[in-house]
C-alpha positions, 0 to 999 in steps of 0.5 A, a space after each residue: 925610860 923613854 917608854 914611861 914618858 911616851 905613855 905618861 899621857 895615860 897618867 891623868 886618866 888612871 883614876 877614871 875607872 872608879 867613878 865609872 864603876 860607881 855609876 854602873 853600880 848605882 844603875 845596876 845594883 843601887 842598894 848593894 853599891 850604897 851599902 858598900 859605899 866605903 869600899 869605893 874610897 880605897 881604889 880611889 886612893 890607890 889609883 891616885 896614889 899610883 899617879 903620885 908615884 909616877 909623878 914623883 918618878 918623873 920628877 926625880 928623873 927630870 931633876 937628874 937629867 933636866 929633860 923635857 918631853 913633848 909628844 904630839 899626835 894629830 887628831 884632825 887634818 883638813 887642808 891647812 888646818 891641823 888640830 893636834 893633841 899632845 902631852 908635855 912633861 916639863 918641870 912645871 908639869 911635874 911640880 903641879 902633878 905632885 902638888 895635885 896628887 899629894 894634896 888630893 890624897 890627903 884630902 880624900 883620906 880626910 874626907 872618908 871620915 868627914 863625909 861618912 854620914 853624908 847621903 851623897 858619899 859616893 857622889 862626893 868621891 866621884 866628883 872629887 875623882 873627876 876633878 883630879 883627872 881634869 886638873 891633871 889633864 890641864 897641867 899636862 896639856 901641850 897646847 891651848 885648845 887642850 888646856 881650854 877643854 880641861 879648863 872647862 872640865 875643872 870649872 864644871 866639877 868645881 861648880 858641882 862640888 861647891 853646890 854639893 848640898 844643892 838643896 840648900 839655897 845658900 849653896 845653890 846660889 854660891 855655885 851659881 855665882 862661881 859659875 857665872 863669874 868664871 864664865 866671864 873669865 872663860 869667855 875671855 880666855 876663849 877669845 884670847 885663844 882664837 885671836 892668838 891662833 888667828 895671828 900665829 896659826 898654832 895652838 902649840 906652846 912651843 910654836 906659839 911662843 916663837 911666832 908671837 915673839 917674832 911678830 912683836 919684834 918685827 911689828 908685823 901685827 898691830 901692837 894693840 891687837 897683840 896686847 888685846 889677845 894677851 890681856 884676854 888670855 890673862 882674863 881667864 886666869 883673873 877669874 880662876 885665881 880669884 884676882 880683883 875684880 873677879 874675886 867675888 865668887 871665892 868666899 861664897 864657894 865656902 858653902 861646899 864641904 870643907 874638904 872641897 875648900 882644902 882641895 879646890 880653894 887652897 891648892 888646885 883650882 885657884 892655882 890653875 890661873 897661876 899655872 896658866 900665867 906661868 905657862 904663858 909667861 914666855 908670851 907675856 914677857 915680851 910685852 912689858 905692859 901686860 906684865 905691869 898689868 899682872 903685877 898691878 892686879 896682883 898687888 891690889 889683890 894682895 892688899 884687898 884680900 888681907 883687909 877683907 879678912 880682918 873682920 870675917 866671923 866665918 872661919 872658912 871665909 876668913 881663910 878664903 880671903 887669906 887665900 885670895 891675898 896669897 894668890 895675889 902674891 903669886 900673881 905679883 911675882 909672875 908680873 915681876 918676872 919672878 918665875 921661881 918665886 911664884 912657883 915656890 910660893 905656890 907650893 908652900 902655900 898649897 900645903 900650909 893652906 890645905 892644913 889650915 882648911 883641914 884644921 878648920 874642918 876639924 874645928 867645925 866637926 867639933 863645934 857641931 857637937 854643941 850647936 848642931 849642923 848649922 854653918 851659921 853657928 858651927 863656923 862662927 868665930 864668935 861662938 868658939 874659944 877654949 878649944 885648946 884642951 879639947 883639941 890639942 892635935 888640931 890646935 898644934 897643926 892649926 898653929 903651925 899652919 898659921 905661923 907658916 902663912 904669917 911668914 915666921 921662920 923657918 916654916 915653909 911660907 917664910 922662904 917663898 914669901 920673902 923671896 917675892 918681897 925681896 924681888 919686889 924691892 928691886 921691881 917697885 919700892 911702892 909695891 914692896 911697901 904694900 906687900 910688906 905691910 900686908 904681911 903684918 895684916 896677914 899675921 893679925 887676921 890669922 892670929 885673930 882666927 887662931 886666938 878666937 878659936 883656941 884661946 880663952 873659954 868656950 863662948 857658948 858655955 855649953 848652953 843652947 842659944 836661949 840661955 837655958 841648959 839642955 840635958 841632951 843634944 841633938 844635931 839636926 840635919 843639914 837640909 832638914 827644917 827640924 829644930 832641936 829635939 829634947 830626948 830623955 835619956 837614962 843616966 849611966 848609959 853612953 849615948 850614940 846615934 844609930 844611923 840608917 834606921 828605916 823606921 826611925 832614928 833610935 837612941 838606946 833609950 828613946 825613939 824619935 821621928 825619922 829624918 827624911 832619908 834624902 837629907 844629910 845626917 851629920 850628928 854628934 851626941 856626947 855625954 859624960 858617963 853617968 853624970 847628972 845634967 850632962 852636956 855635949 862637949 868639943 872633942 878631937 877628931 877621928 884618927 882618920 882625919 888627924 892623919 892627913 893633918 899630920 902629913 901636911 904638918 910635915 910638908 909645912 915644916 920641911 917643904 921650904 927647904 927645896 928653895 933654900 940656897 945653902 951655897 952661893 957659889 953654886 946658884 943652882 944648889 937649891 933644888 927648886 932653882 936646879 929643877 926649874 933651870 930648863 923652864 927659866 932658860 926658856 923664859 930668857 929670865 935675866 935675873 940671878 936665881 940664887 938669893 943674895 943673903 946680904 939683901 935677903 936677910 935685911 928684907 926678911 928681918 923687916 917682914 918678920 918684924 911686921 909679922 910679929 907686930 901683927 901677932 902682938 896687936 892681935 894678942 892684945 885685942 883678942 887674947 883674954 890675958 890682955 883684956 885687962 890692959 884695956 882698962 889702962 887705956 893702952 889701946 884706946 885707939 881700938 877699944 872703948 874708953 879713953 880720951 880718943 874714944 870717939 876718934 878710935 871708934 870711928 876708925 874701928 867702925 869704918 874699918 870693920 864695916 869695910 871689911 865685914 861688907 867685903 869692901 862693898 864690892 858685891 853691893 856695887 856689882 849688885 847695883 851696877 850689874 845685876 840691877 843695871 842689867 835687869 833694868 836694861 832687860 826690862 826696858 828692852 822687853 817693854 820696847 819690844 812688846 810696846 813699840 816693835 810689836 805695837 807697830 806690827 799689831 797696829 798695822 794689822 788693826 789699821 788694815 782691819 778697820 780700813 777693810 771694814 770701812 771699805 766693806 761698808 762703803 761698797 754697794 756691789 755696783 761696778 759703775 760706782 767702783 769705776 767712778 771711785 777709781 777714776 776719781 782717785 786717779 784724777 786726784 792723784 794727777 792733780 796733786 802731782 801736777 800742782 807739786 811739780 809746778 810749785 817746785 819750779 
């Protein structure tokens, strides 16, 4: 067993051969590699599955032995400086490794079909593999400098995946926004690491925690500088986990493919910031001011994310703001010192939100059959509705994910979220009230998304956007500028799209102009067999896409059991508390890890009641069966009509404008930062060009004119030059003597 731990440092790099071989194949045999592109998905899945099995094996061994393995080797030694690389396997590492690999495998299986028609299929799987390697390297690092290296790799590959469709201006802008925003946090993290090394002389977590704790207790270093270093370290997590005020990149990152949203923005990349704070919690826990700041930022993010999700029309943006709110819950728990509750919610939320994003991808995949590949249309909740009978499996899985995120028992997120809420009542009643009220908002906006998507009737009514019926459907290219084309077809034939035709895109009965091969062809053409004036219709996704969703449904249903304390006599009977015992002891956590049912049940009753209240309000407002009630003025605060029409409309419009415009935070940044920096740059450019360069150029021009003037005065006679010289000397002596006498 010791050998497995000793060589477990290889585990993060096991998936690397696949993207390397893909790169070699594209260089040496590009045509063959592209034709056999689907084959590369299988070794990718196999190697990542091998990492998952090794992670699970280490998890089981640690669960039985409570064993922590720390292996370090020197990389460079110079006088008193020694840079060491290492490998740390502890409960936090095992949890994160299993989370990364399980979600990664389900997303890769899903992506194999979702990205099948994409020209960048190989590039997508290469980026995904590099990202998984970077995340595994991050969570197994034993020191801060190693964490920072993999931290930057995670940021780089997330940038590439967000801007995967880089020829689309919106996607290019989104990845640049994510890159710039995260650079703020990364620079803060780098400064914090350097400051911490300056005062402790070590990058290793074990040494660093002990030295830092002694410095704080002995007051050997100014408290302000220690606080500044801790705050700078937290700044890195602030951007990566989309916490206020560096959350602005997360909704725009939805421009990447939907599987990327499921992997990066639900379970792994955004969880990296939570992981960093959890890893550094022994350092933060000796500084109450930093913990208070973390909890304060967390509660702001909880409420802000929920309010901004209320009126989003894009289904992925709504889920993105939901992710932001749930990450706020985790940060709040860490700020309260609730290590176990934060990691518990990290696990349950990762599986539930990955399920929701994959469900959203299935919905978008189906909507493309009606509106073409246009994210503005295929992701628009206003155009959806009535998908229940067409997509029953997707509907069921999406509903279970929604109920879990709303905190409805006995699904996974109920146990973790209510653990945080239970601890928040002990920490701060004000924070607890805000956190509990946000559970109602979460239930409201999540069921709004669900009802607008699956209930009622399809809002596009199988018509195109000009209001005219179309006898055919053609899904346009993602990057192309072509509009929808009418294709005449013969009745009685089921129509399909033939891909990869060099001369053109051919239907069984009609040939149309070829789309440029450099663009992505996401096409779906469905007609009723033998029907007249047949139209496209929504459809259930392929089994390859449904299988990962079913797996995530199982996780959503049962993963919450790892944190349920079934016996109060043994506080470590629940798996999570028993597994985290070494880490909790390392943190010197004084709180009891078991749950007091007499406190848990009343708090859970309150939160579940608020969730049901949010569901009822969403049902009244968005479920078609209740729309007739609006005529009875039962909801005149929220709908038009009734004696409170003006007052209700004003409140509704203000809330809608605030939420839809993202709280005007992006506008504030655009005015204060973008325009301010641009104005400052223009001023400095003007000052440099007109003042600095003007003085230099002016001296040159002045010298030129003086020289020209002197040249005209001179006549070439030496006696004249001597006379002028002595005259100037006498004038200078006269002025100097006069000033000297005048001074006295």
